[in-house]
N, C-alpha and C positions, 0 to 999 in steps of 0.2 A: 383238712378243715381246721381252721384256727378257732379255738373255743374261748369265749370270753364270758365273764360273769355279767349279770344284768340286773338292773334295779326293777325290771319289769316282769320278773318271774311270777307266775300265778299258780301253776300246777306242778306237783311233784309226784312221781311214782316211786313207791318204796318197795324194795324186794326183800322179803324176810330171809332169815338164816335158820339156825337150829330151831326145830319145833314148827316151822312154817309150812305145815302140810295138813290138809283136811281131805281124807279120801272120799267121803260122801259128797262133799261140795264139788270136788273135781269130777266125780262121776256124773253129777247132775249137769255140770257145765259141758262135759263131753257130749251129752245127749242133745244139747241145744245149740252149741256153738262149734262149727266145723274147725275152727282154728286149733282146738285142743288136739284133734286127731292129726292135723298136719304137723304140729310141733312134735308130737310123740312119735310119729313115723320117722322123722329125721333123727330123733334121739335113739329110737329103737335100732336103727342101722348101726349106730356107733356102739351101743351096749352089746349088740350081737358080736361085733368085732372084738370088743374088750373082754366080755364075760360070757359070751354064747347064750345070752338071755335078753329078752325084750322087756324094757321097763313097763311097757303097756300091759304085759301079762301080769306083772307084779302089782300094779296099782289100779288097773281098769279091767281086771279079769272077772271071774264069776262072783267074787266076794269083794266087798268094799275093804280097801287097805287102810290101815292106821299106822302111824309112825312107829309105835312100839314094835309092831310086827315086822316092819321093814328093818328096824335096828337089829332085831333078833335074827333076821334072815342073813344079811351081810351089810357091812358098813357102807359100801358104795351105794347100795339100793336106796337107803334113806336120803343120802346126799343128792343123788341124781333125781330122785322124786321131788325134792324141794326145788331144785334148779328147774326141772321140767314144768312144774306147776307155776312157777314164777313167769317163765317165758310164755306159757299158754295164756295166762292171765293178761300179760302184756299184749299179745297178739289179738286177743278178743277186744280189749280196750282200743287198740289201734284201729282195728277193723270197724269199730263203732264211731270212729272219728275223734277220739280223745287224743289230744296231742300234748304230752307233757313238756314243760319247759326245762325240767331238770330231772335226772334219775339219781337215786341213792339206794344203797343196799346195806343190810345189817349182816355183818360177818360174811358167811357164804353168799348172801344175797348180793354182795358187791361184785362177785363174778357174774351173776345173772344180769346185773345192771350194765356192766361193760359189754356183755354179749348183745343185750338189747340195744345198746348205743352203737353197735357195729364194730367194736374193737377186735372181736374174734367171731369166727363163724359159730353157728349153733353146735356143730360137731366138735370143734375145738373146745368149746365151753364144756362139753361132756368130758373130754380128755383132761381138761384142767381140774374139774371137780373130782374125777376118778383118781388122778395123780395126787391130788391133795390128800386123799385117804391113803393111797399106796405108800407115799413117802413116810407118813407117820407110822404105818404098820411095819415098815422096814427098820425103823429105829428101835433097837432093843431096849427094853426097860421102861418105855413110856406107857404108863398106866395111870389113869386118873378119871376125874369127873368134873362136872360143872354144877355149881349150886347157886341159886338165886337167893339173895338175902334181902329182907325188907328193911334196908338201911341205905343211906346215901353213900357216895363213894368215899368220902373222908372217914366216915365212921367205919366202913368196911375195911379200909386200909389200916386203921388203928387196931381193929380186931386181928387182922393178919399179922401185924407187927408183933403181937403177943406170942406168936408161934415161930417167927423168925425163920421161915423155911424159904430158901431161894427159889424154889420151884412153884411156890404159891403166889398167885397174882390176881389183881382185879382184871377181869376179862372184858366186861361190858358195863357201861354206866348208862342204864336205861332211863331212869328219872330220879328225882331227889329222894325217893324212898325205895328204890330197887337197884341193886348192884349185883352182878353175877361174878362169882369168883371161880377160879380154875386152878387145878393142881392135882397132886397125887391123892389117890383115894383114901389112904390111911390118915393123911393130914386133914383132908376135908371132913372126915368123921369127927375130928377134934374141933374143927371150925363150927360144925353143926351143934356140937355139945356146948361150946362156949356161947354161941348165939342164943341157944335156948335159955341159958342162965341169965343172959342180958335182955331177954324178952324180944329178941330179933327172930322173926320168922325165917325159915330156911326150906327151900324146895329144890329137889334135884331136877336138873334139866335133862330131857331126852337127847343125848348126843353120844356119838361113839368115842370121842376123844376129848381131852382137856384143851380146847383151843385157846389161843391168845395167852400163852404162858411161856416163860423162859424155858420150860421143859422141852419145847419144840424147836429150840435153836438148832440142833443138829440136822433137822430136816430142811432148813431154809436154803442152803446152797444147792441141794439136789433139786428141789422144786423150782428154783429160779432158773437153773440150767435147762430143765425140761420145758418150761413155758417159753423160755427164750428162743427155742427152736420153732415155735409155732408162728404163723403169720399174724402180725399185728397191723391193724388197719386204722385209718383216721376215725376219730369219734364223730358220729353223725348227730349226737345229742350231748348236751352238757351233763356231766356226771360229778356229783359231789361225794367225797369219801368221808364217812364218819370216823374212819381209822386215821387217815392222813390229816383230817380236819381242813381240807381244801378241795378245790375242784381239780380234776385231772387235767393236765396240760398236754398239748400235742406232742411234746418231746419227752414225755414220761416213758421210761422203760417199764412197761407194765409187768414184765416178769419179775423184776426186782421189787416193785411196789407190792405185788400180790404175795411174794414170799415174805415180805416184812409183816404181813398180816398174822403170820403164825405166832409172833411174839409181841404184838402191839395191841393194846386194848381198843375196843369199839366205844367211842364216846358219842352214843346215839343222842342223848339229851342235848348235848352241845350242838350237834348237827341240825336237829329240828329247830332249835332256837336261832341258829344262823340262817336257815332257809326262811323262817318266819320273818326275820329282820330284813331279808333280801326281797320280801314282797310276796312270798308264797302264801296263799290263802286256802288251797285245796291239796290235801295229802291223800293219795289213793294207794292202798296197799295192793300190789300186784303179786299175789301169791296166796298160799293156803292159810287158814285160820284168820284171826283178826288181832293178833298180838300187837303188831306195830300200830294198828289203828287205835287200840286202847292206850298205848303209850303216848301217842301224839295227842289224843284227847286230854290226857292227864297233864301233859306238859304245856298245853295251850289253853287250859281251862279258863273260862272267863273272856275269851277272845271270840272273834267271828270265824275262826279256822274250821274248815270242814275236814273230818278224818273219816275216810270211806273204805270199807273192806271190799273184797271181791270173792275169792274162793273160800267162803265161809258160810255156815248155816246161820241165818238170822234168828231173832227171838220168836218169829212166827213159824219157824220150820222151813222157810224158803231159802233160795240161793241169794245171798247178799248182793251178788254182782248185779242182779236184775234191778234191785232198788237203787244201787249205786249209779247205774246207767241212766235211770230216770232222773235222779238228782242232777247228774252232770248235764243232761239235755236241758233240763229246766233252767240251769245256770248258764246255758250257752257255751258249755265246755265240751260238748260232744256233737259231732256232725250227724248226718243221716247214716242209716245202715248201708252196707255195701250195695253197689249198683243203684244209686239214687235215680228216681224217675221211672224205674221199672214197674212200680205199682200202677202208675197211671197208664203206662204203655201196655202191660200184660193183663191187668185185672182192674180196670177202671171202676167197676161196680162193687169191688170187694172192700170192706172197711180197712183203713190203713193199719190198724193194730193186728188184724187177722193176717194181712199180707206180710207184715213185719215178722210175726211169729213163724209163718211159713218159710220166709226167706232165711231167717236165722237157722232153721233146721235143715232146709234143703237147698239153699242158695249155692253153696259150694259145689254140690253135685250137678245142679243145673248149669252152672258156668263151665264146669269141666266137660259136660256133654256138648255144649255149644262149641267150646274150643276144639274138641275132637272132631266134631262134624265139619267145622270150617276148615280144619287142617286137611280133611279128606275130600273136601268139596271140589268138584271139577265143573266149572260153569259151561253151559252149552255155548258153542261158538256161534255168534251172530253172523248172519250173512252180510258181508261187507259190501256196501254200494261202491261202485267205481269212483275213485277219487277224481276230482276235477283236474283238468290239465294243469292249471296254475291258479294259485290264490291271488286275489287282488293285492296289489302292492301295499295298499294302506292298511290291510287287515292286521289286527294285533294277534299275537299267539294266545292260545287258551291259557287260562290262569294256572291250570294244573300241569301243563306240559313242562317237562324238564328243559333246562336251558341247553342250547346247542353247544357242542364241544364236550371234551372230557370233563366230568364233574371234579371239583376241587375237594379232595378227601378231607383236608383240614377244616374247610368251611362246613362240610356236611357233618363232621364230627362235632364241631362247635354247636351247630343247630340242633343236633340230636341230644347233646348234653343238656341244652336249655329245655328242649321238649320234655325229656325224661325227668329232669329236675323239677320242673313246674308241676308235672303230673303226679309225682311222688312226694313233693314237698321235701326234697333232699337238696343239699348244696351241690352246685354243678361240679365242684372239684372232685367229688367221689366217683364220678363216671369216667375213670381213666380207661385206657384201652383194654387192659387185661382183667378188669374187675368182673367177678362172677356175679351175675344179676341175682341169682337165688341164693347161692351158697354164702356170699359175702354181704349182699345188700338186702336179702330177704324178700326179693320180688318174686312172688309165686308165678306159676305158669299161666294162670288166668290173667293176671295183670300184665304179663309179658305179651300175651296175645293182643290185649287191648292197646298196649303201647306200640306194637308193630302195626296195628291197624291205623293208629294215629300217624305214624311215620309214613305209611303207604299213602294215606290221604294227603299228607303234607306235600309229598313229591309226585303225586299222581301216578303211583305204581299200579300195575295190573293186579288183578286178583291172583293169589298164590295157587299154583297147580297142585294136584294130588302128588303125594310124595314129599311135600315140604314137611320137615321135621323141626319143631321148635327147639329141641335139645341141641341141634347143630348150631344154634345161634344164641348161646347162653352167656356171651361176654360182649362188652361194648364194642370192641374192635370187630367182632364178627357181624354185629348189627350194622356197623358203618360200612364194612366191606360188602355186605348184602345190598344195601341201598346204592352204593357206588356202582356195583355190578349191574343192578337193575337199570340204573340211569344210563349206563354205558351200553346197554343192550346185550351184555354178555351173560352167560349162564353162571350164576353164583356157585362157588365151590363150597360144598358142605364140609365143615371142619369135623375132624374126628374127636 
């Protein structure tokens, strides 16, 4: 996919980094939106492989988790929890029909943004986040913290110049009166002391390491080498980097770019102003707390910009995501809930808001049950009437009947790419032969059943017999081969 900038950008999703986690808000979202469970199940499989622990048990167990506790548990737990919450929020928003024009991340959140845009699988995203922690832990002598100063970047740099320590650096430029500095713990104690004398506020950030500092330079090549071995896929959405201060391009070596993040500052304020100038009027924070929402509101004060939180508890004690979705719907920026039209079909006498609440809580379970039942369904064979000896010469073939002769595989592949692309609102070029529908493109099993049904209707294919297994047709080439086999009258071969 070729990514271009656009003057017509309207909506941005922002993925938070350090501190971007709210355990109570995530728990409430998990009770209402099935996308949380789906995302965490995929991440659980990878954290079990890496750490023999499920992230779900750590953050959605018997007790509400908070970031400080996750940091005390293990460094990887806090980082994966932030990543998982961001992806869960993204999937909820996407399921509700919110389509961002551009994604952006703050520090760790940039990894989440790239995964959401399709550059890496969800599982590889976990590996990247975990490796980001591991390579730092393997560097001997790296000890430090991050401190937020109530000062602009220029003033913060002048303060750091007084200490003249090469490992001390401006890590993030959040807005004109907040800059985060990063470096060795002992030196930061002196920074805090000097800041106090100058009347500059200083607050320590909850983070396991001093990110975005020259102290991490030794970790850069090892991290780049690791990420370089993972599969990188074409971006399906525009991604802007507050670190690179540009949009990611199709030919970017993401392993190298992500490794550069270790030693390069996050210029978040400049990124927000760039996106605002590009036409963005709605910033939605896809992740925990509402830190980025508050930063955007401050940076764009006096404008008509919307800055909306998701996995945070609002002033009334409710889940901020619910109010955000109402605002987005009122603004025409969110579609219908999943399975539009089902309310009228299944419960025409039930109020729309009651059905919507029911569907948000139970819809995923209902769809899975239908998919399983259809997969195991064997229709009764109708008694066939004897066919007439010959059809009239002038009669036309039925519209759904496949064309005579062997089907053209290339033509069918092209048609299916168009069908899938239109249904999913993806570019056609991502549907290459070997692309994994769920692992790489995020198309869950329920949606795959729906797409296969559309393909079957398009080509007039018979109802699938019992024994059909969706997992055997999880890539585009297998779907194409299935349709070609059915049109040819041959038994399709189930791939392993």
